[in-house]
N, C-alpha and C positions, 0 to 999 in steps of 0.2 A: 235086438241092435243099439247102443247109441251109436248118439249121432252128434254131429262137436255143431258147434257155433254158427250161426248162419249170416250171412254176410251180404251187403248189394253196394255195389258202385254203381255212380252214372257217369258217365266220361262222355265231354261233349267234346266236338270237331267243328269249330268255326270255319264256315264256309262248305262243311261237307266233305273236308280235306281227309280221310280217314287212309289212310295206307298200308294199317299191320303191324307196322314196327312193334306193337308190344305184343303182339301175337306168338313168341318167338318163349318170352319170358312167361308166361300163360299155361305154354303148352310145358312148360318147363316143372310149374310146379302142379300143372295135374297127371303127367306121368311120373312123377315125382311121390306122387299120393298124398302131398300135403293137403290139396284142394280137389272141391268136386264140383265141377259147374252142376246148378242146378238149373238155369233160367239165365236166356241171353237174347235179348230182343232191342231191336234198334227204333230210333225215334228220327224222321226226318221228315224238315220245315222248308216246303218251298220257299221260293224267293217275297212268292206274294201270301204266304205264314200259314198254307195248307198243310194239315198235317197227316201224315202215315206212320202207320205201326209196321214194324216189319221181324217175322222172326224169322231165324236161320234159314228156313226153307220157302222163305219168300225173296231171299235175295235174288238180283243178278246172279248167274254163272260165276264171271269175273273175283266179286264181292263173294259170293259163298267158296269160293274156292279158298280162300284165304284160311279160315278156318275148319278143311278137313284133316287136319293131322291134328287138330285136339278133340280129343273123348267126353262127353256130357251129358246127361240128361236133361236137355233140357227143352224145356216147355213148362206153360203150365202155371207157373208162382207168380207172376206179375200179372195182376189186374188189369180191366180197362182204366179204374180208376188211378191206380198206378201211373200207368203211361199218359196218365192225362195229367196229372201233376206235376212230370219230367215236363212234358208237352209246352207245360207255358211256359217255362227256364231256358227253351228252343230259343234261339232268332230268327229270325227268317234267313233261309239260305243257310242253315248249319244241322247237324244230327249229332244223335248220340251213342251208347250203346249202354245197357243197361245190361250188368250181371251180378247173378247171384248165387253165391258159393258158398258148400259147403267145407268149415277148416277142421280137415277128416284127420289131421295133425293130432285133435282137441278132444275127438273122440274118446278115446281110454281115458282121457283125468277125467272127462266129462260123465261115464260113468263108472268111473272110481267115487266121483263125488257122490252121484246116485247111492251107490251101493253103502257107502258110509254115510246114509242118514241126510245127507247135509243137503239142502238146499242153498240155489244160487237169489243173489241178494240183488246185486248189480252185476256188471261189465257192460265197461265205457270203450271207445277207443279211441287214446288221444291223438291230435292232426300232430302228425311227423313233422312239420313247423318249430310246434310249440316246444317239442321237447329238444331241434336242434338250439333251437333259442335258448334255451333250459342251461344244454348240454355248451354250447358258445359262451355262455355267463360262468359257467361254473369252470372253463378254462381259463376263465380272464383270470377268473377269483386268485384260481390255482397259481396262478403266473405272476400274479403281485404278492403272493406270500411273502 
C-alpha cells in the first residue's frame, strides 16, 4: 500500500484560547479522503512556564468533545524530543496543537512514481505568504503592460 506524503504543523494559541474554529475545515479534509490524521498532541505551558503534553484522550471532557467527530489514527508518531522542541517555542500561558497527517490524495501518485522506478529527490512546501506576494507582483506587472 502506497502512503502519501506526511506533513506536520504546529499551531500556537496565545493565552491558550483554542476555540475549535478550525475543526470543521479539518473534518472536511478527513471526511473527503484528502488527509488522514496520524497524530495529534497538545502542549500547554502554564503562567509559571511548566509544560504539559496531552494526547487527545488526556484532554478534559469539554476539550475532547470538540474532536469527537474527526476520524484519525491518533498517537505514537511524535516523540518526547519532538514535543520538547515545540514546547521551547511556546510562551508561558499559551498552548499549541501538533498535528501530523498523511496527504492521502497523493498516495496514488506516490505509488505510480515507485512503480515507474522513480525516486523522490525533493519535496518542499512553499509558504503561502510568498506565493501570495509573487502572485500580487505578477498581477501588478500585468496591469502595467
